[in-house]
ZADO-1210 file (C-alpha; in nm, 4 decimals, padded with zeros to 6 digits):
<atoms>
<atom x="01.8387" y="-00.7607" z="-00.6145" code="MET" pos="1"/>
<atom x="01.7792" y="-00.9351" z="-00.3117" code="ASN" pos="2"/>
<atom x="01.4925" y="-00.7440" z="-00.0034" code="PRO" pos="3"/>
<atom x="01.7131" y="-00.7684" z="00.3319" code="GLU" pos="4"/>
<atom x="01.4634" y="-00.9707" z="00.5779" code="PRO" pos="5"/>
<atom x="01.5823" y="-00.8498" z="00.8664" code="ASN" pos="6"/>
<atom x="01.4927" y="-00.4891" z="00.9932" code="GLN" pos="7"/>
<atom x="01.5452" y="-00.3405" z="01.2988" code="PRO" pos="8"/>
<atom x="01.2636" y="-00.1649" z="01.5237" code="ARG" pos="9"/>
<atom x="00.9990" y="-00.4254" z="01.4786" code="THR" pos="10"/>
<atom x="00.7300" y="-00.6251" z="01.7037" code="ALA" pos="11"/>
<atom x="00.4456" y="-00.8324" z="01.5934" code="ASN" pos="12"/>
<atom x="00.1720" y="-00.6039" z="01.4667" code="ARG" pos="13"/>
<atom x="-00.2440" y="-00.5721" z="01.5252" code="GLN" pos="14"/>
<atom x="-00.4578" y="-00.3903" z="01.3605" code="GLU" pos="15"/>
<atom x="-00.7670" y="-00.4010" z="01.5755" code="THR" pos="16"/>
<atom x="-01.0457" y="-00.2289" z="01.8269" code="GLY" pos="17"/>
<atom x="-01.2577" y="00.0979" z="01.7481" code="ASP" pos="18"/>
<atom x="-01.0216" y="00.3877" z="01.5225" code="LEU" pos="19"/>
<atom x="-00.7280" y="00.5160" z="01.7323" code="PRO" pos="20"/>
<atom x="-00.9165" y="00.8547" z="01.8777" code="ALA" pos="21"/>
<atom x="-00.7936" y="01.1795" z="01.7845" code="ILE" pos="22"/>
<atom x="-00.9016" y="01.4517" z="01.9953" code="GLU" pos="23"/>
<atom x="-00.9789" y="01.7893" z="01.9620" code="GLU" pos="24"/>
<atom x="-01.0153" y="01.8589" z="01.5865" code="HIS" pos="25"/>
<atom x="-01.2426" y="01.9448" z="01.3425" code="ASP" pos="26"/>
<atom x="-01.3089" y="01.8245" z="00.9477" code="LEU" pos="27"/>
<atom x="-01.3534" y="02.1468" z="00.7557" code="PRO" pos="28"/>
<atom x="-01.5289" y="02.0865" z="00.4583" code="PRO" pos="29"/>
<atom x="-01.4087" y="01.9579" z="00.1409" code="GLY" pos="30"/>
<atom x="-01.0578" y="01.8906" z="00.2563" code="ARG" pos="31"/>
<atom x="-00.8572" y="01.5789" z="00.1045" code="HIS" pos="32"/>
<atom x="-00.5877" y="01.4626" z="-00.0806" code="GLN" pos="33"/>
<atom x="-00.4997" y="01.4511" z="-00.3927" code="PHE" pos="34"/>
<atom x="-00.4897" y="01.1308" z="-00.5621" code="HIS" pos="35"/>
<atom x="-00.1289" y="00.9680" z="-00.4971" code="LYS" pos="36"/>
<atom x="-00.0222" y="00.8632" z="-00.8589" code="GLU" pos="37"/>
<atom x="00.0083" y="01.1928" z="-00.9930" code="ARG" pos="38"/>
<atom x="00.2991" y="01.2551" z="-00.8026" code="LEU" pos="39"/>
<atom x="00.4755" y="00.9154" z="-00.8584" code="MET" pos="40"/>
<atom x="00.3821" y="00.9129" z="-01.2370" code="ASN" pos="41"/>
<atom x="00.5437" y="01.2633" z="-01.2872" code="ARG" pos="42"/>
<atom x="00.8500" y="01.2111" z="-01.0832" code="ILE" pos="43"/>
<atom x="00.9658" y="00.9266" z="-01.2498" code="HIS" pos="44"/>
<atom x="00.9017" y="01.0933" z="-01.5967" code="ASP" pos="45"/>
<atom x="01.1005" y="01.3907" z="-01.5155" code="ASP" pos="46"/>
<atom x="01.3940" y="01.1453" z="-01.3405" code="ARG" pos="47"/>
<atom x="01.3995" y="00.9445" z="-01.6884" code="LEU" pos="48"/>
<atom x="01.3613" y="01.2548" z="-01.8859" code="ALA" pos="49"/>
<atom x="01.7196" y="01.2948" z="-01.9901" code="ALA" pos="50"/>
<atom x="01.6750" y="00.9694" z="-02.1071" code="ALA" pos="51"/>
<atom x="01.5543" y="00.9467" z="-02.5003" code="ALA" pos="52"/>
<atom x="01.2035" y="00.9183" z="-02.4048" code="ARG" pos="53"/>
<atom x="01.1996" y="00.6604" z="-02.1502" code="PRO" pos="54"/>
<atom x="00.8860" y="00.4649" z="-02.0886" code="ALA" pos="55"/>
<atom x="00.6725" y="00.5819" z="-01.8195" code="ARG" pos="56"/>
<atom x="00.6343" y="00.3811" z="-01.5183" code="ASN" pos="57"/>
<atom x="00.2718" y="00.2262" z="-01.4605" code="PRO" pos="58"/>
<atom x="00.3315" y="00.0669" z="-01.1397" code="PHE" pos="59"/>
<atom x="00.4727" y="00.3491" z="-00.9385" code="LEU" pos="60"/>
<atom x="00.2528" y="00.3518" z="-00.5981" code="ARG" pos="61"/>
<atom x="00.0210" y="00.6611" z="-00.5474" code="LYS" pos="62"/>
<atom x="00.1054" y="00.9901" z="-00.3815" code="ALA" pos="63"/>
<atom x="00.0628" y="01.4021" z="-00.3651" code="ILE" pos="64"/>
<atom x="00.2473" y="01.6531" z="-00.5680" code="LEU" pos="65"/>
<atom x="00.1442" y="01.9732" z="-00.3548" code="LEU" pos="66"/>
<atom x="00.3866" y="02.3204" z="-00.3073" code="PRO" pos="67"/>
<atom x="00.6317" y="02.3410" z="-00.0698" code="ALA" pos="68"/>
<atom x="00.6347" y="02.4209" z="00.2676" code="ALA" pos="69"/>
<atom x="00.9031" y="02.4149" z="00.5518" code="THR" pos="70"/>
<atom x="00.9206" y="02.0730" z="00.7728" code="ALA" pos="71"/>
<atom x="00.9282" y="02.1188" z="01.1335" code="LEU" pos="72"/>
<atom x="01.0669" y="01.9024" z="01.4546" code="ALA" pos="73"/>
<atom x="00.8890" y="01.7069" z="01.6824" code="GLY" pos="74"/>
<atom x="00.8997" y="01.5090" z="02.0005" code="ALA" pos="75"/>
<atom x="00.8296" y="01.1378" z="01.9764" code="LEU" pos="76"/>
<atom x="00.4569" y="01.0253" z="01.9942" code="ALA" pos="77"/>
<atom x="00.2707" y="00.7482" z="02.1082" code="VAL" pos="78"/>
<atom x="00.1140" y="00.4340" z="01.9395" code="GLY" pos="79"/>
<atom x="00.3232" y="00.2212" z="01.7389" code="VAL" pos="80"/>
<atom x="00.2765" y="-00.0435" z="01.5249" code="LEU" pos="81"/>
<atom x="00.5452" y="-00.1872" z="01.4067" code="ALA" pos="82"/>
<atom x="00.6328" y="-00.6009" z="01.2422" code="VAL" pos="83"/>
<atom x="00.8667" y="-00.8081" z="01.3042" code="LEU" pos="84"/>
<atom x="01.0190" y="-01.0046" z="01.0112" code="PRO" pos="85"/>
<atom x="00.9196" y="-01.3579" z="01.0268" code="GLY" pos="86"/>
<atom x="00.6495" y="-01.5078" z="00.8484" code="GLY" pos="87"/>
<atom x="00.5628" y="-01.8974" z="00.7297" code="ALA" pos="88"/>
<atom x="00.9163" y="-02.1203" z="00.7048" code="THR" pos="89"/>
<atom x="00.9896" y="-02.4618" z="00.4652" code="GLY" pos="90"/>
<atom x="00.8882" y="-02.4349" z="00.0980" code="GLY" pos="91"/>
<atom x="01.0408" y="-02.2844" z="-00.1875" code="ALA" pos="92"/>
<atom x="01.2020" y="-01.9577" z="-00.1700" code="ASP" pos="93"/>
<atom x="00.9583" y="-01.7043" z="-00.3649" code="ASP" pos="94"/>
<atom x="01.1467" y="-01.4094" z="-00.2734" code="ARG" pos="95"/>
<atom x="01.1812" y="-01.1339" z="-00.5039" code="ALA" pos="96"/>
<atom x="01.5484" y="-01.1651" z="-00.6533" code="THR" pos="97"/>
<atom x="01.7090" y="-01.0101" z="-00.9797" code="GLY" pos="98"/>
<atom x="01.7839" y="-00.6943" z="-01.1697" code="PRO" pos="99"/>
<atom x="01.4386" y="-00.7493" z="-01.2788" code="ALA" pos="100"/>
<atom x="01.2122" y="-00.8612" z="-00.9609" code="LEU" pos="101"/>
<atom x="01.1216" y="-01.2118" z="-01.0214" code="THR" pos="102"/>
<atom x="01.0023" y="-01.5515" z="-00.7568" code="THR" pos="103"/>
<atom x="00.8055" y="-01.8473" z="-00.7937" code="SER" pos="104"/>
<atom x="00.4606" y="-01.8419" z="-00.8270" code="ILE" pos="105"/>
<atom x="00.2530" y="-01.9617" z="-00.5415" code="GLY" pos="106"/>
<atom x="-00.0394" y="-02.2444" z="-00.5556" code="THR" pos="107"/>
<atom x="-00.3499" y="-02.1397" z="-00.5928" code="VAL" pos="108"/>
<atom x="-00.6613" y="-02.2474" z="-00.3536" code="ASP" pos="109"/>
<atom x="-00.9522" y="-02.1682" z="-00.5222" code="ALA" pos="110"/>
<atom x="-01.2361" y="-02.1945" z="-00.2128" code="HIS" pos="111"/>
<atom x="-00.9664" y="-02.1479" z="00.0383" code="GLY" pos="112"/>
<atom x="-00.9706" y="-01.7297" z="00.1114" code="ALA" pos="113"/>
<atom x="-01.3639" y="-01.6985" z="00.2741" code="PRO" pos="114"/>
<atom x="-01.2687" y="-01.9119" z="00.5610" code="GLY" pos="115"/>
<atom x="-00.8876" y="-01.7138" z="00.6049" code="PHE" pos="116"/>
<atom x="-01.0227" y="-01.4188" z="00.5975" code="LEU" pos="117"/>
<atom x="-01.3305" y="-01.4756" z="00.8150" code="ASP" pos="118"/>
<atom x="-01.0009" y="-01.5999" z="01.0359" code="ARG" pos="119"/>
<atom x="-00.8065" y="-01.3168" z="01.0222" code="ILE" pos="120"/>
<atom x="-01.1255" y="-01.0418" z="01.0729" code="SER" pos="121"/>
<atom x="-01.2058" y="-01.1803" z="01.3611" code="LEU" pos="122"/>
<atom x="-00.8118" y="-01.1699" z="01.4814" code="ALA" pos="123"/>
<atom x="-00.8244" y="-00.7648" z="01.3855" code="ALA" pos="124"/>
<atom x="-01.1389" y="-00.6628" z="01.5797" code="ALA" pos="125"/>
<atom x="-00.9523" y="-00.8576" z="01.9068" code="ALA" pos="126"/>
<atom x="-00.6959" y="-00.6698" z="01.9645" code="ALA" pos="127"/>
<atom x="-00.6439" y="-00.2853" z="02.0742" code="ASP" pos="128"/>
<atom x="-00.6187" y="00.0421" z="01.8671" code="ALA" pos="129"/>
<atom x="-00.3138" y="00.2844" z="01.9919" code="PRO" pos="130"/>
<atom x="-00.4696" y="00.5878" z="02.1092" code="GLN" pos="131"/>
<atom x="-00.3441" y="00.9257" z="01.9330" code="SER" pos="132"/>
<atom x="-00.3243" y="01.3125" z="02.0848" code="ARG" pos="133"/>
<atom x="-00.4314" y="01.6357" z="01.9021" code="ALA" pos="134"/>
<atom x="-00.2197" y="01.7699" z="01.6603" code="GLY" pos="135"/>
<atom x="-00.0404" y="01.4089" z="01.5755" code="GLN" pos="136"/>
<atom x="00.0486" y="01.2978" z="01.2379" code="TYR" pos="137"/>
<atom x="-00.0337" y="00.9598" z="01.1108" code="VAL" pos="138"/>
<atom x="00.3205" y="00.7875" z="01.0142" code="TYR" pos="139"/>
<atom x="00.3361" y="00.5414" z="00.7723" code="ILE" pos="140"/>
<atom x="00.7189" y="00.3924" z="00.7086" code="GLU" pos="141"/>
<atom x="00.7281" y="00.0927" z="00.4311" code="THR" pos="142"/>
<atom x="01.0303" y="-00.1333" z="00.1973" code="ARG" pos="143"/>
<atom x="00.9173" y="-00.1380" z="-00.1916" code="ALA" pos="144"/>
<atom x="01.0125" y="-00.1906" z="-00.5099" code="ALA" pos="145"/>
<atom x="00.9198" y="-00.2472" z="-00.8391" code="ASN" pos="146"/>
<atom x="00.9533" y="-00.3331" z="-01.2194" code="THR" pos="147"/>
<atom x="00.8988" y="-00.1603" z="-01.5607" code="HIS" pos="148"/>
<atom x="00.9857" y="-00.1935" z="-01.9470" code="VAL" pos="149"/>
<atom x="01.1842" y="00.1456" z="-01.9572" code="ARG" pos="150"/>
<atom x="01.2851" y="00.2490" z="-02.3163" code="THR" pos="151"/>
<atom x="01.5662" y="00.4174" z="-02.5066" code="VAL" pos="152"/>
<atom x="01.5777" y="00.5473" z="-02.8448" code="GLY" pos="153"/>
<atom x="01.4231" y="00.1996" z="-03.0210" code="ASP" pos="154"/>
<atom x="01.5725" y="-00.0403" z="-02.7157" code="LYS" pos="155"/>
<atom x="01.2784" y="-00.1770" z="-02.4426" code="SER" pos="156"/>
<atom x="01.4649" y="-00.3518" z="-02.1750" code="SER" pos="157"/>
<atom x="01.2660" y="-00.4198" z="-01.8068" code="LEU" pos="158"/>
<atom x="01.4137" y="-00.2851" z="-01.4772" code="VAL" pos="159"/>
<atom x="01.3521" y="-00.2789" z="-01.1496" code="SER" pos="160"/>
<atom x="01.3571" y="00.0193" z="-00.9101" code="GLN" pos="161"/>
<atom x="01.5714" y="-00.0753" z="-00.5945" code="PRO" pos="162"/>
<atom x="01.4264" y="-00.2007" z="-00.3027" code="LEU" pos="163"/>
<atom x="01.3966" y="00.1314" z="-00.0489" code="HIS" pos="164"/>
<atom x="01.2118" y="00.2990" z="00.2443" code="THR" pos="165"/>
<atom x="00.8921" y="00.4929" z="00.2048" code="ARG" pos="166"/>
<atom x="00.8062" y="00.7023" z="00.4893" code="GLN" pos="167"/>
<atom x="00.5368" y="00.9211" z="00.5321" code="THR" pos="168"/>
<atom x="00.3424" y="01.1694" z="00.7851" code="TRP" pos="169"/>
<atom x="-00.0034" y="01.3120" z="00.7255" code="ARG" pos="170"/>
<atom x="-00.2157" y="01.4814" z="00.9278" code="SER" pos="171"/>
<atom x="-00.5746" y="01.3059" z="01.0597" code="PRO" pos="172"/>
<atom x="-00.7949" y="01.5872" z="00.8363" code="ASP" pos="173"/>
<atom x="-00.5448" y="01.5023" z="00.5333" code="GLY" pos="174"/>
<atom x="-00.4695" y="01.8683" z="00.4930" code="LEU" pos="175"/>
<atom x="-00.1186" y="01.8076" z="00.5927" code="LYS" pos="176"/>
<atom x="00.2049" y="01.5810" z="00.4995" code="GLY" pos="177"/>
<atom x="00.5391" y="01.5162" z="00.4291" code="TRP" pos="178"/>
<atom x="00.7137" y="01.2317" z="00.2040" code="LEU" pos="179"/>
<atom x="01.0323" y="01.1243" z="00.1623" code="ILE" pos="180"/>
<atom x="01.1415" y="00.8090" z="-00.1269" code="GLU" pos="181"/>
<atom x="01.4396" y="00.7727" z="-00.2298" code="PRO" pos="182"/>
<atom x="01.4256" y="00.7783" z="-00.5950" code="GLY" pos="183"/>
<atom x="01.1334" y="01.0046" z="-00.6145" code="ASN" pos="184"/>
<atom x="01.1834" y="01.2736" z="-00.4047" code="THR" pos="185"/>
<atom x="01.5164" y="01.4507" z="-00.2923" code="GLY" pos="186"/>
<atom x="01.6812" y="01.3725" z="00.0849" code="PRO" pos="187"/>
<atom x="01.4699" y="01.5981" z="00.2470" code="GLU" pos="188"/>
<atom x="01.1514" y="01.4801" z="00.1096" code="GLY" pos="189"/>
<atom x="00.8393" y="01.7280" z="-00.0354" code="ILE" pos="190"/>
<atom x="00.5325" y="01.8606" z="00.1610" code="THR" pos="191"/>
<atom x="00.1795" y="01.7494" z="00.0671" code="LEU" pos="192"/>
<atom x="00.0101" y="02.0018" z="00.1585" code="GLU" pos="193"/>
<atom x="-00.1677" y="02.2355" z="-00.1458" code="GLY" pos="194"/>
<atom x="-00.4360" y="02.2293" z="-00.3728" code="ARG" pos="195"/>
<atom x="-00.4872" y="02.0278" z="-00.6547" code="ASP" pos="196"/>
<atom x="-00.4406" y="02.1062" z="-00.9966" code="GLU" pos="197"/>
<atom x="-00.7586" y="02.2744" z="-01.0456" code="GLN" pos="198"/>
<atom x="-00.6284" y="02.5273" z="-00.7385" code="GLY" pos="199"/>
<atom x="-00.9279" y="02.2962" z="-00.5235" code="ASN" pos="200"/>
<atom x="-00.8298" y="02.1842" z="-00.2140" code="VAL" pos="201"/>
<atom x="-00.8675" y="01.8226" z="-00.2003" code="PRO" pos="202"/>
<atom x="-01.1715" y="01.6721" z="-00.0731" code="LYS" pos="203"/>
<atom x="-01.0740" y="01.2935" z="00.0560" code="PRO" pos="204"/>
<atom x="-01.2017" y="01.0042" z="-00.1081" code="HIS" pos="205"/>
<atom x="-01.1070" y="00.5852" z="-00.1243" code="LEU" pos="206"/>
<atom x="-00.8868" y="00.6535" z="-00.3629" code="GLY" pos="207"/>
<atom x="-00.6896" y="00.9139" z="-00.1503" code="ALA" pos="208"/>
<atom x="-00.8399" y="00.9050" z="00.2615" code="PRO" pos="209"/>
<atom x="-00.7900" y="01.0958" z="00.5336" code="SER" pos="210"/>
<atom x="-00.7709" y="00.9635" z="00.8725" code="HIS" pos="211"/>
<atom x="-01.1036" y="01.0910" z="00.9806" code="ASP" pos="212"/>
<atom x="-01.2264" y="00.9918" z="00.6474" code="TYR" pos="213"/>
<atom x="-01.1804" y="00.6363" z="00.7483" code="LEU" pos="214"/>
<atom x="-01.3201" y="00.6908" z="01.0623" code="ALA" pos="215"/>
<atom x="-01.6770" y="00.7963" z="00.8744" code="ALA" pos="216"/>
<atom x="-01.6521" y="00.4683" z="00.6736" code="LEU" pos="217"/>
<atom x="-01.9355" y="00.1751" z="00.7225" code="PRO" pos="218"/>
<atom x="-01.7813" y="-00.0982" z="00.9167" code="THR" pos="219"/>
<atom x="-02.0769" y="-00.3696" z="00.8117" code="ASP" pos="220"/>
<atom x="-01.9101" y="-00.5220" z="00.5536" code="PRO" pos="221"/>
<atom x="-02.2311" y="-00.5284" z="00.2904" code="ASP" pos="222"/>
<atom x="-02.2428" y="-00.1716" z="00.3317" code="ALA" pos="223"/>
<atom x="-01.8835" y="-00.1042" z="00.2858" code="LEU" pos="224"/>
<atom x="-01.8616" y="-00.3418" z="-00.0607" code="LEU" pos="225"/>
<atom x="-02.1724" y="-00.1688" z="-00.1964" code="ARG" pos="226"/>
<atom x="-01.9809" y="00.1995" z="-00.1034" code="LYS" pos="227"/>
<atom x="-01.6807" y="00.0585" z="-00.2738" code="ILE" pos="228"/>
<atom x="-01.8199" y="-00.0553" z="-00.5848" code="TYR" pos="229"/>
<atom x="-02.0179" y="00.2996" z="-00.5889" code="ALA" pos="230"/>
<atom x="-01.7495" y="00.4631" z="-00.5456" code="GLU" pos="231"/>
<atom x="-01.4970" y="00.2791" z="-00.8342" code="THR" pos="232"/>
<atom x="-01.7327" y="00.2254" z="-01.0731" code="GLU" pos="233"/>
<atom x="-01.5592" y="00.2725" z="-01.4562" code="GLY" pos="234"/>
<atom x="-01.2499" y="00.2533" z="-01.2834" code="GLN" pos="235"/>
<atom x="-00.9667" y="-00.0511" z="-01.3329" code="GLY" pos="236"/>
<atom x="-00.9993" y="-00.3545" z="-01.5274" code="ASN" pos="237"/>
<atom x="-01.3875" y="-00.4424" z="-01.4043" code="GLY" pos="238"/>
<atom x="-01.5694" y="-00.3893" z="-01.0811" code="LYS" pos="239"/>
<atom x="-01.4504" y="-00.6849" z="-00.8980" code="ASP" pos="240"/>
<atom x="-01.0529" y="-00.5966" z="-00.9643" code="GLN" pos="241"/>
<atom x="-01.0862" y="-00.2762" z="-00.8995" code="GLN" pos="242"/>
<atom x="-01.2730" y="-00.3106" z="-00.5568" code="ALA" pos="243"/>
<atom x="-00.9781" y="-00.5450" z="-00.4460" code="PHE" pos="244"/>
<atom x="-00.7278" y="-00.2980" z="-00.5528" code="THR" pos="245"/>
<atom x="-00.8925" y="-00.0288" z="-00.3577" code="THR" pos="246"/>
<atom x="-00.9047" y="-00.2814" z="-00.0171" code="ILE" pos="247"/>
<atom x="-00.5577" y="-00.3998" z="-00.0748" code="GLY" pos="248"/>
<atom x="-00.4358" y="00.0275" z="-00.1254" code="ASP" pos="249"/>
<atom x="-00.6568" y="00.0871" z="00.2402" code="LEU" pos="250"/>
<atom x="-00.4132" y="-00.1726" z="00.3867" code="LEU" pos="251"/>
<atom x="-00.1117" y="-00.0471" z="00.2589" code="VAL" pos="252"/>
<atom x="-00.1203" y="00.3446" z="00.1823" code="GLU" pos="253"/>
<atom x="-00.3349" y="00.4289" z="00.5375" code="SER" pos="254"/>
<atom x="-00.4293" y="00.2789" z="00.8701" code="TRP" pos="255"/>
<atom x="-00.7319" y="00.1733" z="00.9111" code="PRO" pos="256"/>
<atom x="-00.9461" y="00.1149" z="01.2500" code="SER" pos="257"/>
<atom x="-00.9076" y="-00.2452" z="01.3638" code="PRO" pos="258"/>
<atom x="-01.3273" y="-00.2496" z="01.3616" code="LYS" pos="259"/>
<atom x="-01.2586" y="-00.0867" z="00.9306" code="LEU" pos="260"/>
<atom x="-00.9951" y="-00.3637" z="00.8591" code="THR" pos="261"/>
<atom x="-01.1945" y="-00.6673" z="00.9882" code="ALA" pos="262"/>
<atom x="-01.4839" y="-00.5211" z="00.7670" code="ALA" pos="263"/>
<atom x="-01.2332" y="-00.4953" z="00.4719" code="LEU" pos="264"/>
<atom x="-01.1465" y="-00.8211" z="00.4798" code="TYR" pos="265"/>
<atom x="-01.5110" y="-00.9143" z="00.5106" code="LYS" pos="266"/>
<atom x="-01.5804" y="-00.7636" z="00.2398" code="ALA" pos="267"/>
<atom x="-01.3221" y="-00.9075" z="00.0254" code="ALA" pos="268"/>
<atom x="-01.4158" y="-01.2185" z="00.0879" code="ALA" pos="269"/>
<atom x="-01.7401" y="-01.0980" z="-00.1162" code="LYS" pos="270"/>
<atom x="-01.5650" y="-01.0339" z="-00.3970" code="ILE" pos="271"/>
<atom x="-01.5876" y="-01.3102" z="-00.6914" code="PRO" pos="272"/>
<atom x="-01.2546" y="-01.3822" z="-00.7967" code="GLY" pos="273"/>
<atom x="-01.0589" y="-01.4173" z="-00.4546" code="VAL" pos="274"/>
<atom x="-00.8681" y="-01.6422" z="-00.3875" code="VAL" pos="275"/>
<atom x="-00.5636" y="-01.8456" z="-00.1516" code="LEU" pos="276"/>
<atom x="-00.2304" y="-01.8401" z="-00.2417" code="VAL" pos="277"/>
<atom x="00.0147" y="-02.1062" z="-00.0327" code="ASP" pos="278"/>
<atom x="00.2917" y="-01.9440" z="-00.0373" code="SER" pos="279"/>
<atom x="00.4217" y="-01.5057" z="-00.0771" code="ALA" pos="280"/>
<atom x="00.7041" y="-01.3108" z="00.0263" code="THR" pos="281"/>
<atom x="00.7265" y="-00.9834" z="00.0823" code="ASP" pos="282"/>
<atom x="00.9765" y="-00.6766" z="00.0391" code="ALA" pos="283"/>
<atom x="01.1415" y="-00.7134" z="00.3482" code="ALA" pos="284"/>
<atom x="01.1762" y="-01.0720" z="00.2569" code="GLY" pos="285"/>
<atom x="00.9047" y="-01.2324" z="00.5394" code="ARG" pos="286"/>
<atom x="00.7184" y="-01.5472" z="00.3983" code="LYS" pos="287"/>
<atom x="00.3621" y="-01.5816" z="00.4482" code="GLY" pos="288"/>
<atom x="-00.0111" y="-01.7350" z="00.2948" code="VAL" pos="289"/>
<atom x="-00.2105" y="-01.4607" z="00.0849" code="ALA" pos="290"/>
<atom x="-00.5190" y="-01.3336" z="-00.0333" code="VAL" pos="291"/>
<atom x="-00.4872" y="-01.2432" z="-00.3930" code="ALA" pos="292"/>
<atom x="-00.7203" y="-01.1982" z="-00.7061" code="ARG" pos="293"/>
<atom x="-00.6373" y="-01.2246" z="-01.0613" code="LEU" pos="294"/>
<atom x="-00.6860" y="-00.9415" z="-01.3028" code="ASP" pos="295"/>
<atom x="-00.7725" y="-01.1437" z="-01.6476" code="GLU" pos="296"/>
<atom x="-00.6930" y="-00.8490" z="-01.8268" code="VAL" pos="297"/>
<atom x="-00.3050" y="-00.8125" z="-01.7439" code="GLY" pos="298"/>
<atom x="-00.2478" y="-01.1497" z="-01.6323" code="GLY" pos="299"/>
<atom x="-00.1344" y="-00.9877" z="-01.3218" code="GLN" pos="300"/>
<atom x="-00.2350" y="-01.1053" z="-00.9714" code="ARG" pos="301"/>
<atom x="-00.2242" y="-00.8785" z="-00.6575" code="THR" pos="302"/>
<atom x="-00.1060" y="-01.0868" z="-00.3544" code="GLU" pos="303"/>
<atom x="-00.2289" y="-00.9563" z="00.0296" code="TRP" pos="304"/>
<atom x="00.0554" y="-01.1146" z="00.2481" code="ILE" pos="305"/>
<atom x="-00.0276" y="-01.2557" z="00.6186" code="PHE" pos="306"/>
<atom x="00.1477" y="-01.3900" z="00.9046" code="ASP" pos="307"/>
<atom x="00.0154" y="-01.7709" z="00.9037" code="PRO" pos="308"/>
<atom x="00.0285" y="-01.8028" z="01.2589" code="ARG" pos="309"/>
<atom x="-00.0454" y="-01.4091" z="01.3868" code="THR" pos="310"/>
<atom x="-00.2706" y="-01.3572" z="01.1056" code="TYR" pos="311"/>
<atom x="-00.0513" y="-00.9935" z="01.0532" code="ALA" pos="312"/>
<atom x="-00.0568" y="-00.7511" z="00.7422" code="PHE" pos="313"/>
<atom x="00.2580" y="-00.8193" z="00.6535" code="LEU" pos="314"/>
<atom x="00.2289" y="-00.6503" z="00.2256" code="GLY" pos="315"/>
<atom x="00.0912" y="-00.6644" z="-00.0684" code="GLU" pos="316"/>
<atom x="00.2630" y="-00.7500" z="-00.4284" code="ARG" pos="317"/>
<atom x="00.1860" y="-00.7743" z="-00.7750" code="THR" pos="318"/>
<atom x="00.3264" y="-01.1328" z="-01.0047" code="VAL" pos="319"/>
<atom x="00.3034" y="-01.1615" z="-01.3685" code="GLN" pos="320"/>
<atom x="00.1642" y="-01.5014" z="-01.3238" code="VAL" pos="321"/>
<atom x="-00.1056" y="-01.5236" z="-01.6681" code="LYS" pos="322"/>
<atom x="00.0748" y="-01.4302" z="-02.0491" code="GLY" pos="323"/>
<atom x="00.3340" y="-01.1632" z="-02.0814" code="ASP" pos="324"/>
<atom x="00.3076" y="-00.7873" z="-02.0207" code="ALA" pos="325"/>
<atom x="00.4602" y="-00.4469" z="-02.0966" code="GLY" pos="326"/>
<atom x="00.6138" y="-00.3005" z="-02.4207" code="ASP" pos="327"/>
<atom x="00.7452" y="-00.6294" z="-02.6245" code="GLY" pos="328"/>
<atom x="00.5957" y="-00.9164" z="-02.3916" code="GLY" pos="329"/>
<atom x="00.9088" y="-00.8487" z="-02.1640" code="LEU" pos="330"/>
<atom x="00.7451" y="-00.8678" z="-01.8877" code="ILE" pos="331"/>
<atom x="00.7180" y="-01.2604" z="-01.8062" code="LYS" pos="332"/>
<atom x="00.5167" y="-01.4889" z="-01.5833" code="PRO" pos="333"/>
<atom x="00.7164" y="-01.4766" z="-01.2446" code="GLY" pos="334"/>
<atom x="00.7824" y="-01.0985" z="-01.2744" code="THR" pos="335"/>
<atom x="00.7285" y="-00.8913" z="-00.9577" code="VAL" pos="336"/>
<atom x="00.5972" y="-00.5471" z="-01.1223" code="VAL" pos="337"/>
<atom x="00.5423" y="-00.4085" z="-00.7234" code="TYR" pos="338"/>
<atom x="00.6081" y="-00.5348" z="-00.3756" code="THR" pos="339"/>
<atom x="00.6018" y="-00.3058" z="-00.0648" code="ALA" pos="340"/>
<atom x="00.5701" y="-00.4626" z="00.3000" code="ALA" pos="341"/>
<atom x="00.4134" y="-00.2474" z="00.5991" code="VAL" pos="342"/>
<atom x="00.7158" y="-00.1964" z="00.8488" code="MET" pos="343"/>
<atom x="00.5883" y="00.0717" z="01.0977" code="VAL" pos="344"/>
<atom x="00.2832" y="00.2816" z="01.1549" code="ARG" pos="345"/>
<atom x="00.2475" y="00.5100" z="01.4309" code="ALA" pos="346"/>
<atom x="00.1619" y="00.8833" z="01.5795" code="PHE" pos="347"/>
<atom x="00.4244" y="01.1486" z="01.6198" code="VAL" pos="348"/>
<atom x="00.4024" y="01.4947" z="01.6618" code="ASP" pos="349"/>
<atom x="00.5251" y="01.6499" z="01.3706" code="ASP" pos="350"/>
<atom x="00.6393" y="01.5878" z="01.0089" code="VAL" pos="351"/>
<atom x="01.0063" y="01.3947" z="00.9558" code="LYS" pos="352"/>
<atom x="00.9784" y="01.2832" z="01.3179" code="VAL" pos="353"/>
<atom x="01.0006" y="00.9003" z="01.3284" code="THR" pos="354"/>
<atom x="00.9627" y="00.6534" z="01.6151" code="PRO" pos="355"/>
</atoms>
């Protein structure tokens, strides 16, 4: 599979200034989104249930599974941030290719990340933020794919989910929303509205933030990093790796304010083990420079990809770079276990409305 680098509706993305203002709304107590991973894991398991004892895909992105509801139509909103295909040129072609996604592994600069993160944080803090109107939704469109081990009977093989477009709509308070993702939902998508498995109204947190929740996060990098460490304690493969993963999820799956984005970059610079990678290509085929961290437990490196000229955040990917992983060691170095490119972030007037 070759990710397609030339996609329409694009312009260089900027994420800076104050958090986009949401007018005339209140945040009722206790509202938040279900942690997104439950949906992806469940839907994937259901799709493969017809095959004899398929292995669950551990690399699907997080989402929300909630009761069904009727979608409405609406008008186009203001405040669109999109990303043009582009990025660095020259060097080895490290686009993910093949039935099971593989790539060349970029070279690490162990000391380059702090300076680069400082530059992109300054760029993030310098641009204007789009404004929204009361009642609008945050729309995020990404291009994504993943690779995982599938087991049927006694035979395991490495397979990839095709590159596809993922679309989410979320109300600022996180109470309402919609998801459309080929292979994981039907063509019309599913609602993101409802209660969790225990029947409770979800409460926002770092793993499943609402837009309003993001607005309340500290923009002092030290205070922000302390909060991330505190709220993710005991999760993942060590506190530093989990902190890096949490920040990456916020960059891809939500729309932090420009000031918060700058603070997230500065906080990431304080995490031990964060490095600079000379070349990485996102799911849309845009080549850039990556800020990355190696998970020593699994040998996988998570890379945040940036345009080297504009410092725009392009996307994220996770690459096996050390040792073998998965059942039977089928995930070899160079395997792309997850890749996502952020294409559009916008305010729209209703679910299923696109810019």
